[in-house]
N, CA, C and O of each residue as an XYZ file, in Angstrom:
372
protein
N       0.657     -2.260     -3.031
C       1.371     -3.466     -3.358
C       0.794     -3.964     -4.615
O      -0.413     -3.937     -4.853
N       1.788     -4.469     -5.495
C       1.261     -5.075     -6.776
C       2.029     -6.357     -6.971
O       2.967     -6.667     -6.236
N       1.608     -7.102     -7.987
C       2.232     -8.327     -8.368
C       2.853     -8.238     -9.747
O       2.448     -9.001    -10.625
N       3.783     -7.382     -9.989
C       4.415     -7.262    -11.263
C       3.985     -6.200    -12.213
O       3.023     -5.483    -11.941
N       4.651     -6.073    -13.303
C       4.446     -4.997    -14.263
C       3.050     -5.129    -14.895
O       2.484     -4.116    -15.307
N       2.510     -6.266    -14.981
C       1.181     -6.453    -15.557
C       0.006     -6.189    -14.559
O      -1.160     -6.083    -14.940
N       0.386     -6.094    -13.297
C      -0.534     -5.702    -12.267
C      -1.808     -6.549    -12.194
O      -2.918     -6.034    -12.328
N      -1.633     -7.810    -11.988
C      -2.769     -8.674    -11.927
C      -3.529     -8.615    -10.596
O      -4.658     -9.089    -10.471
N      -2.872     -8.024     -9.632
C      -3.481     -7.826     -8.296
C      -2.922     -6.517     -7.724
O      -1.767     -6.174     -7.976
N      -3.720     -5.806     -6.973
C      -3.148     -4.562     -6.324
C      -3.940     -4.373     -4.981
O      -5.132     -4.674     -4.915
N      -3.277     -3.889     -3.963
C      -3.887     -3.495     -2.688
C      -3.280     -2.151     -2.356
O      -2.062     -1.976     -2.348
N      -4.172     -1.200     -2.080
C      -3.784      0.158     -1.731
C      -3.941      0.316     -0.175
O      -4.936     -0.092      0.423
N      -2.931      0.909      0.403
C      -2.945      1.212      1.875
C      -2.925      2.753      2.110
O      -2.337      3.524      1.352
N      -3.560      3.112      3.133
C      -3.479      4.564      3.632
C      -2.884      4.491      5.042
O      -3.203      3.611      5.841
N      -2.010      5.457      5.300
C      -1.463      5.577      6.617
C      -1.199      6.995      6.962
O      -0.785      7.738      6.072
N      -1.394      7.450      8.161
C      -1.205      8.871      8.515
C      -2.408      9.383      9.190
O      -2.283     10.076     10.200
N      -3.581      9.089      8.697
C      -4.788      9.538      9.390
C      -5.398      8.465     10.297
O      -6.358      8.690     11.034
N      -4.777      7.284     10.194
C      -5.325      6.140     11.005
C      -4.205      5.698     11.975
O      -3.029      6.001     11.778
N      -4.620      4.978     13.020
C      -3.568      4.528     13.932
C      -2.767      3.397     13.363
O      -1.656      3.144     13.829
N      -3.297      2.686     12.348
C      -2.480      1.664     11.691
C      -2.836      1.786     10.189
O      -3.902      2.286      9.829
N      -1.884      1.299      9.304
C      -2.224      1.311      7.826
C      -3.569      0.493      7.618
O      -3.820     -0.553      8.218
N      -4.365      1.077      6.732
C      -5.679      0.519      6.471
C      -5.809      0.281      4.922
O      -5.350      1.093      4.117
N      -6.417     -0.802      4.565
C      -6.660     -1.131      3.161
C      -7.785     -0.232      2.641
O      -8.917     -0.236      3.126
N      -7.376      0.574      1.570
C      -8.349      1.533      1.025
C      -8.867      1.084     -0.292
O      -9.936      1.544     -0.693
N      -8.161      0.172     -1.040
C      -8.696     -0.413     -2.269
C      -7.952     -1.706     -2.582
O      -6.827     -1.927     -2.135
N      -8.600     -2.527     -3.342
C      -7.974     -3.764     -3.778
C      -8.675     -4.284     -5.009
O      -9.862     -4.032     -5.219
N      -7.940     -5.006     -5.814
C      -8.686     -5.537     -6.982
C      -7.732     -6.406     -7.825
O      -6.529     -6.447     -7.567
N      -8.271     -7.077     -8.806
C      -7.572     -7.968     -9.715
C      -7.735     -7.401    -11.085
O      -8.623     -6.595    -11.361
N      -6.853     -7.845    -11.932
C      -6.878     -7.565    -13.454
C      -7.177     -6.092    -13.730
O      -6.404     -5.254    -13.266
N      -8.182     -5.729    -14.411
C      -8.440     -4.323    -14.859
C      -8.542     -3.463    -13.649
O      -7.970     -2.373    -13.689
N      -9.176     -3.798    -12.611
C      -9.271     -2.960    -11.461
C      -7.862     -2.761    -10.848
O      -7.541     -1.636    -10.467
N      -7.058     -3.745    -10.745
C      -5.736     -3.649    -10.266
C      -4.919     -2.568    -11.032
O      -4.214     -1.736    -10.461
N      -5.077     -2.655    -12.343
C      -4.276     -1.690    -13.279
C      -4.847     -0.256    -13.008
O      -4.084      0.709    -12.979
N      -6.215     -0.124    -12.807
C      -6.719      1.206    -12.514
C      -6.231      1.733    -11.204
O      -5.967      2.930    -11.094
N      -6.092      0.863    -10.160
C      -5.637      1.279     -8.867
C      -4.169      1.753     -9.013
O      -3.791      2.789     -8.465
N      -3.374      1.001     -9.737
C      -1.971      1.377     -9.894
C      -1.801      2.659    -10.743
O      -0.958      3.500    -10.433
N      -2.563      2.791    -11.755
C      -2.508      4.032    -12.657
C      -2.947      5.231    -11.778
O      -2.305      6.279    -11.841
N      -3.957      5.117    -11.009
C      -4.380      6.240    -10.197
C      -3.312      6.503     -9.113
O      -2.990      7.669     -8.886
N      -2.797      5.577     -8.493
C      -1.631      5.817     -7.504
C      -0.540      6.542     -8.155
O      -0.063      7.523     -7.584
N      -0.099      6.163     -9.281
C       1.036      6.793    -10.005
C       0.642      8.196    -10.377
O       1.455      9.108    -10.230
N      -0.612      8.425    -10.869
C      -1.070      9.730    -11.232
C      -1.026     10.690     -9.971
O      -0.696     11.872    -10.073
N      -1.372     10.110     -8.818
C      -1.356     10.933     -7.524
C      -0.005     11.014     -6.945
O       0.173     11.653     -5.908
N       0.992     10.386     -7.566
C       2.381     10.515     -6.979
C       2.559      9.579     -5.776
O       3.383      9.839     -4.899
N       1.809      8.529     -5.744
C       1.896      7.537     -4.718
C       2.830      6.436     -5.088
O       2.756      5.900     -6.194
N       3.742      6.072     -4.154
C       4.694      5.053     -4.460
C       4.060      3.749     -4.638
O       3.142      3.468     -3.868
N       4.419      2.884     -5.566
C       3.911      1.631     -5.829
C       4.938      0.583     -5.614
O       5.886      0.516     -6.396
N       4.825     -0.292     -4.558
C       5.749     -1.349     -4.240
C       5.379     -2.608     -4.901
O       4.183     -2.815     -5.107
N       6.216     -3.435     -5.242
C       6.057     -4.718     -5.876
C       6.564     -5.745     -5.026
O       7.748     -6.055     -5.156
N       5.787     -6.378     -4.093
C       6.172     -7.312     -3.180
C       5.180     -8.435     -3.135
O       4.196     -8.361     -2.399
N       5.422     -9.536     -3.950
C       4.342    -10.609     -4.116
C       3.983    -11.213     -2.766
O       2.810    -11.506     -2.535
N       4.889    -11.400     -1.911
C       4.634    -12.048     -0.594
C       3.758    -11.182      0.273
O       2.802    -11.647      0.892
N       4.105     -9.914      0.304
C       3.229     -8.939      1.110
C       1.881     -8.832      0.470
O       0.872     -8.822      1.176
N       1.817     -8.752     -0.845
C       0.604     -8.627     -1.521
C      -0.321     -9.859     -1.156
O      -1.507     -9.695     -0.869
N       0.264    -11.058     -1.182
C      -0.560    -12.211     -0.812
C      -1.123    -12.088      0.534
O      -2.265    -12.504      0.728
N      -0.450    -11.565      1.478
C      -1.008    -11.352      2.858
C      -2.087    -10.238      2.821
O      -3.196    -10.424      3.322
N      -1.752     -9.122      2.239
C      -2.608     -7.942      2.202
C      -3.924     -8.248      1.457
O      -4.986     -7.742      1.820
N      -3.835     -9.040      0.465
C      -4.988     -9.354     -0.362
C      -6.063    -10.126      0.461
O      -7.227    -10.127      0.059
N      -5.723    -10.762      1.563
C      -6.658    -11.411      2.412
C      -7.520    -10.472      3.301
O      -8.484    -10.898      3.936
N      -7.127     -9.181      3.314
C      -7.815     -8.236      4.130
C      -8.978     -7.611      3.393
O      -8.974     -7.689      2.165
N      -9.939     -7.021      3.990
C     -11.083     -6.402      3.389
C     -10.822     -4.923      3.303
O     -10.098     -4.378      4.137
N     -11.398     -4.243      2.303
C     -11.340     -2.802      2.206
C     -11.810     -2.129      3.446
O     -12.877     -2.504      3.932
N     -11.127     -1.172      4.013
C     -11.509     -0.613      5.308
C     -10.863     -1.209      6.490
O     -10.886     -0.597      7.557
N     -10.276     -2.385      6.379
C      -9.686     -3.087      7.485
C      -8.250     -2.633      7.746
O      -7.458     -2.544      6.808
N      -7.895     -2.339      9.029
C      -6.555     -2.083      9.414
C      -5.753     -3.294      9.297
O      -6.277     -4.398      9.441
N      -4.408     -3.140      9.023
C      -3.579     -4.340      8.868
C      -3.415     -4.900     10.306
O      -3.312     -4.153     11.279
N      -3.397     -6.218     10.388
C      -3.163     -6.805     11.757
C      -1.794     -6.635     12.294
O      -0.856     -6.311     11.565
N      -1.672     -6.852     13.555
C      -0.275     -6.592     14.134
C       0.756     -7.467     13.635
O       1.928     -7.093     13.677
N       0.407     -8.710     13.120
C       1.424     -9.598     12.689
C       1.981     -9.088     11.251
O       2.979     -9.620     10.765
N       1.363     -8.137     10.654
C       1.818     -7.557      9.444
C       2.549     -6.267      9.612
O       3.046     -5.723      8.626
N       2.645     -5.744     10.810
C       3.181     -4.423     11.066
C       4.578     -4.293     10.573
O       4.895     -3.284      9.944
N       5.476     -5.286     10.824
C       6.888     -5.221     10.480
C       7.005     -5.156      8.962
O       7.706     -4.279      8.457
N       6.395     -5.982      8.260
C       6.522     -6.010      6.749
C       6.057     -4.710      6.111
O       6.688     -4.181      5.197
N       4.914     -4.204      6.627
C       4.398     -2.926      6.059
C       5.274     -1.734      6.537
O       5.452     -0.749      5.821
N       5.796     -1.860      7.738
C       6.664     -0.742      8.203
C       8.006     -0.655      7.454
O       8.606      0.416      7.379
N       8.472     -1.785      6.902
C       9.656     -1.722      6.012
C       9.381     -0.928      4.791
O      10.151     -0.059      4.382
N       8.214     -1.262      4.194
C       7.776     -0.484      2.874
C       7.585      1.008      3.258
O       8.110      1.890      2.578
N       6.857      1.276      4.315
C       6.617      2.713      4.639
C       7.892      3.428      4.975
O       8.060      4.583      4.584
N       8.825      2.776      5.702
C      10.040      3.538      5.921
C      10.808      3.848      4.688
O      11.374      4.934      4.559
N      10.844      2.897      3.754
C      11.410      3.299      2.443
C      10.838      4.328      1.695
O      11.540      5.147      1.102
N       9.476      4.357      1.672
C       8.646      5.464      1.020
C       8.974      6.773      1.711
O       9.240      7.768      1.036
N       8.964      6.802      2.993
C       9.388      8.064      3.754
C      10.749      8.538      3.265
O      10.933      9.698      2.899
N      11.679      7.623      3.271
C      13.087      7.887      2.910
C      13.119      8.449      1.421
O      13.785      9.446      1.141
N      12.406      7.795      0.533
C      12.358      8.302     -0.856
C      11.829      9.645     -1.004
O      12.305     10.415     -1.838
N      10.821      9.984     -0.202
C      10.213     11.290     -0.316
C      10.882     12.337      0.668
O      10.383     13.460      0.750
N      11.958     12.012      1.389
C      12.574     12.873      2.224
C      11.728     13.326      3.386
O      11.859     14.468      3.827
N      10.867     12.476      3.897
C       9.853     12.810      4.879
C      10.195     12.054      6.226
O      10.931     11.068      6.245
N       9.660     12.541      7.240
C       9.651     11.923      8.645
C       8.265     11.437      8.947
O       7.305     12.047      8.477
N       8.103     10.392      9.690
C       6.716     10.006     10.120
C       6.119     11.181     10.862
O       6.731     11.856     11.691
N       4.803     11.368     10.466
C       4.084     12.512     11.062
C       3.884     13.761     10.158
O       2.974     14.562     10.372
N       4.714     13.887      9.205
C       4.747     14.979      8.367
C       3.580     14.959      7.386
O       3.102     15.986      6.905
N       3.134     13.671      7.107
C       2.001     13.525      6.170
C       0.633     14.132      6.731
O      -0.325     14.405      6.007
N       0.666     14.305      8.089
C      -0.541     14.914      8.737
C      -0.616     16.396      8.707
O      -1.652     16.979      9.027
N       0.514     17.050      8.310
C       0.612     18.496      8.254
C      -0.230     19.171      7.119
O      -0.217     20.395      6.985
């Protein structure tokens, strides 16, 4: 998740190996730009949703998203799966 083209904040999530999406990186300013650049280099989808970013930025690195954020994150994940032509579970193969 990022906050616009200048990427003043970024939060990275990982899902597939965990039972719930987990924060794997987060940062502001220069670190946010590095997170986004690396995500793009790795072919990872970068969503820009300021409201979800505000929620996710409250979490610590290594923390699973809480249940009250499942729906918001699921919408983003469903879209990413659709963009990549994948079904949930295929990332574990």
